[in-house]
C-alpha positions as CSV (number, residue, x, y, z in Angstrom):
1,G,91.4,171.6,101.0
2,T,89.7,169.1,103.2
3,P,91.1,165.5,102.7
4,G,88.7,163.1,101.1
5,T,86.7,165.7,99.2
6,G,88.2,165.2,95.8
7,T,90.6,168.1,95.9
8,A,93.7,168.4,93.6
9,E,95.7,167.3,96.6
10,D,93.5,164.2,97.0
11,R,93.9,163.4,93.3
12,A,97.7,163.6,93.5
13,A,97.8,161.5,96.7
14,F,95.4,159.0,95.2
15,Q,97.5,158.7,92.0
16,K,100.6,158.1,94.1
17,E,98.9,155.2,96.0
18,L,97.6,153.7,92.7
19,D,101.1,153.9,91.2
20,A,102.5,152.1,94.3
21,L,99.9,149.3,93.9
22,A,100.9,148.9,90.3
23,A,104.6,149.0,91.3
24,D,104.3,146.3,94.0
25,G,102.1,144.1,91.8
26,T,98.9,144.4,93.8
27,L,97.4,145.8,90.6
28,S,98.5,144.4,87.2
29,K,97.1,144.9,83.8
30,Y,99.0,141.7,82.7
31,R,97.4,139.2,85.2
32,N,94.9,136.8,83.6
33,F,91.7,135.7,85.3
34,K,89.3,132.8,84.5
35,T,86.3,135.2,84.7
36,E,85.5,138.8,84.3
37,D,84.0,138.7,87.9
38,A,87.5,137.7,89.2
39,A,89.2,140.5,87.4
40,A,86.7,143.0,88.7
41,T,87.0,141.7,92.2
42,E,90.7,142.1,92.3
43,V,90.8,145.7,91.0
44,L,87.8,146.9,93.0
45,D,89.0,145.3,96.3
46,A,92.2,147.3,95.9
47,T,90.6,150.6,94.7
48,A,87.3,151.0,96.6
49,P,88.9,151.8,100.0
50,L,91.1,154.5,98.3
51,S,88.1,155.9,96.5
52,K,86.4,156.4,99.8
53,K,89.5,157.8,101.4
54,Y,90.0,160.5,98.7
55,G,86.4,161.1,97.7
56,L,87.0,160.3,94.0
57,E,85.8,157.6,91.6
58,V,88.1,155.4,89.6
59,A,87.2,153.5,86.4
60,G,88.6,151.2,83.9
61,S,87.8,148.4,81.5
62,I,87.8,144.6,81.7
63,W,88.6,142.7,78.5
64,K,89.1,139.3,77.1
65,H,92.8,138.4,76.3
66,K,93.8,135.2,74.7
67,D,95.0,133.9,78.1
68,G,92.0,135.1,80.1
69,W,90.3,138.2,81.4
70,R,92.3,141.3,82.2
71,Y,91.6,144.8,83.6
72,T,93.1,148.1,82.7
73,L,94.8,150.1,85.4
74,P,92.3,152.4,87.1
75,E,92.0,156.1,86.0
76,I,90.9,158.6,88.6
77,G,87.6,160.4,87.8
78,G,85.7,163.0,89.7
79,V,83.6,163.1,92.9
80,G,80.6,161.5,91.1
81,S,81.7,160.4,87.7
82,A,84.5,158.7,85.8
83,N,85.3,158.2,82.1
84,L,84.6,154.8,80.6
85,T,84.8,153.6,77.1
86,T,81.8,151.7,75.9
87,R,84.0,149.2,73.9
88,Y,84.6,146.9,76.9
89,I,83.0,145.7,80.2
90,G,83.5,148.5,82.7
91,Y,84.4,148.8,86.3
92,H,84.3,151.8,88.7
93,T,84.0,152.8,92.3
94,H,81.7,155.0,94.2
95,P,83.4,157.0,97.0
96,S,80.3,156.6,99.3
97,G,76.8,155.4,99.5
98,P,75.1,152.0,99.2
99,L,75.8,149.3,96.6
100,K,73.7,150.9,93.9
101,F,74.2,152.1,90.3
102,S,73.3,155.6,89.4
103,N,70.5,156.2,86.9
104,Q,68.5,159.1,85.5
105,F,66.9,159.8,88.9
106,N,70.1,160.0,91.0
107,S,72.9,160.7,88.6
108,H,75.7,163.0,90.0
109,T,76.1,164.6,86.6
110,G,72.4,164.9,85.7
111,G,72.8,162.4,82.9
112,P,71.7,158.8,82.5
113,G,74.2,157.5,85.0
114,D,75.6,154.0,85.3
115,A,72.3,152.3,84.1
116,G,72.4,154.5,81.0
117,W,76.0,153.5,80.3
118,V,75.0,149.8,80.5
119,A,72.0,150.4,78.1
120,T,74.2,152.4,75.7
121,S,77.2,150.1,75.7
122,N,75.3,146.8,76.0
123,K,78.1,145.8,78.3
124,S,78.2,144.8,82.0
125,L,79.3,147.4,84.5
126,Y,80.8,146.6,87.9
127,V,80.8,148.9,90.9
128,G,82.8,148.7,94.1
129,V,82.1,150.7,97.3
130,Q,83.6,150.5,100.8
131,I,80.9,150.2,103.4
132,G,82.2,150.2,106.9
133,G,85.3,147.9,106.9
134,N,84.3,145.9,103.9
135,V,84.3,146.3,100.1
136,S,81.0,145.4,98.4
137,I,81.0,144.7,94.7
138,G,78.0,144.4,92.4
139,V,77.4,144.1,88.6
140,C,74.7,145.6,86.4
141,D,74.1,143.4,83.3
142,P,72.4,144.5,80.1
143,G,68.7,143.6,80.3
144,S,68.7,143.7,84.1
145,C,69.9,147.2,84.9
146,P,66.7,149.3,84.8
147,Q,66.9,153.1,84.4
148,F,64.6,153.8,87.3
149,G,64.6,153.8,91.1
150,R,64.9,157.0,93.1
151,L,67.8,155.7,95.2
152,G,69.6,154.1,92.3
153,T,69.5,150.8,90.5
154,S,70.2,147.6,92.4
155,P,72.9,145.2,91.1
156,S,71.9,142.3,88.8
157,M,74.2,140.3,91.0
158,V,76.2,141.0,94.2
159,L,79.7,139.4,94.1
160,K,80.5,140.3,97.7
């Protein structure tokens, strides 16, 4: 298949790169951060460029450990969706597009999208996307992540 279109080959190559980032310590589920924003920034900085490269989303959770905030290692999703538990703060990437969260008007799957996940879970959701040479990261917080907007929901806050 064509590289960067979410093929099985892309998935395998993407997993190999994620495994290498975990092996060399770039990504670590054991590192502690002072804030959830810092945890999200590390994992999304590392994964958003790969998400764009392979055309697939990744997702994971951010949770409070006794020593600080931690993230789970990313799991590869699909071209326009990824599995996320609603038990913890979430993070995910978008392979392309602007720094927006999906909602009922522009969901890839036809469902309630990212904004719906925030409403259902009552947890914050981070998104990372590579735009040009830079990674942009935003967060949608409960109460400020509306389920409308034809082109998606804007972040409550942009981290970078």
